[in-house]
N, C-alpha and C positions, 0 to 999 in steps of 0.2 A: 592461500586457503580455498576452500573446496567452492565451487559455482554453487551459487543459490538459485531456486526459482522462485519467480513473483508472479502474481497475477496483477494486470494492468492497474486494478485501483489501489491495490497494495503500496505501489509506488509513494501513494498521496498519505495513506493512513498511517505509516510509519512516521511522521514527522508530527503528528499531532497525538499519537499512542500515549496513554497515559493507566494502562494496566485493566482498562475494563475488554470484556470480550464475551463470548458465547459460551466458555465453560473456563474452568481452571487450567486445562491442558493446553487449551487454546490460547490463554492469557500467557502460559509458560512459554509456548513456542513462540509467539508472536513477540513477546518480550526479548527473548533470544536473538532474533532478526533485528528488532529494532536497535538494541544494544550494538549490533555489528555494522548497522545501517548510519548510526550516530557518532559511530569512533572514527574520527578523522584520522587515526595513525595507519588504518589499514584499508586497502581496495582490495576488491575480488569481484571476477564476473558474476552478473545475474542475467539469467534468460528471463525476459518478459515474455507471459503467456498471458492468451485470453482464455481463461479456464482455470481449473483447479491449480494450487501452489502448495508448498511445504507448509504453509501455516493452516491449509484447508485440511489436512490431513488429520489434524488435532480439534477439528471443528464439527460438533454434534449434528450439523445440517448436512455434513459429506457424506452422501452415498456413494456406491460403487465407484463411477465416473463423472458424476455430477453434482451441483448443490442443491440439496433441497430447503432451501432458505423459506421462511413465509413469503417473500415476494417472488421466488421461482428461479430457476436457473437462467432464464433467459434474462431476467432482470439485473442479476450479478456480471452477466456476460455481457451485455450493454453497459455497465458500468467500467470494465475491464476495456472494451472498445471505445469510448470515448476518452479515456485517459491515454491509451496507446495512441489514439489518431492527434488527439490534441499537442502532445508530446513529440510528434513526429516521428514515432517509433514503428518498429515492424514487429509483429507479435511472431514469437520463436526465436528472434535473433538474441545474441549475447551483448551484452554492452558494460562498461567498467560502473561498479558502483558510483566512483566519483562524478561519472559522466550523467549518471541518472539524476544523481543529487541536484548537480549544477543546472540540468535541464527543468527539473520541477522548479528551481529557485527562479530561473529567468522567464519560464513559459506560464506558471500558474499564480494568480492572485488569489487570496482570500475568499473573493466574490464569484470566482470562476467556480467555486466548488459547489455554488447554487445550482449549476448547469450539470457540472460533471458528475455529481454524485446525488443528482436530483433525487427525492424519495428515500435516500438512505436512512435508516433509523438511527445511525449514530450521528447524522450530520446536526441535528437539534441540540447536542450537547456542547457544540462550539469549540471543541479542542483540535478538530481538523482543522479549522479557519485558522485559530491561534497557532496551530503547528506549522501551516504555511506562510503566515506573517513572520513567525520568528525566524523560520528559514530564510524568507526574503531578507531579513535585517542582519542574517549571520550568526544568529543564537541559535545554539544547538543544546537542548535539553538534555541532561544527564541522567535524570532519575524520572520515574514514571509511577 
C-alpha cells in the first residue's frame, strides 16, 4: 500500500472521526483515510508532518502552502507539534501505521486532549475523547 502523509494532530482525529468536517470533499477524503487507519488487516507507512497533509488538500481553509483556518496556520501547526512531541515522534519521519496506532493507544489518554487539542473547535463535540477512550479499550469503530 502507498505511503500516506498525515499531520501530527490528525493522528488523534482519526480515532474519533464520525463524518463531520469542513466540507463534503474533506469529509470524503478523511473518511477514506480513517477507514484505512481503522482497518486492522492492512499496514502501511505514514509520514508524520507538521503542516499540510493529504486531507488538507480537500479542506476549504487550505491556501497554497498553509492553513487559513479561522484560528490561523500557527494554531494548527502548534497542534501538530504538541502531538508529535507527546508521542515522541520526529516530524518528517515515516512510521508504520500499526506503530502509530499503538503509540496513540499507549501514550494518549482522553483527558490529554484538553492540552494537546486546546481550543480546537472539534474538541467540544466529545467524539475525539470518545475515540481515544475506545482505542485504549481495543474498540475500533467500523462506521462513522
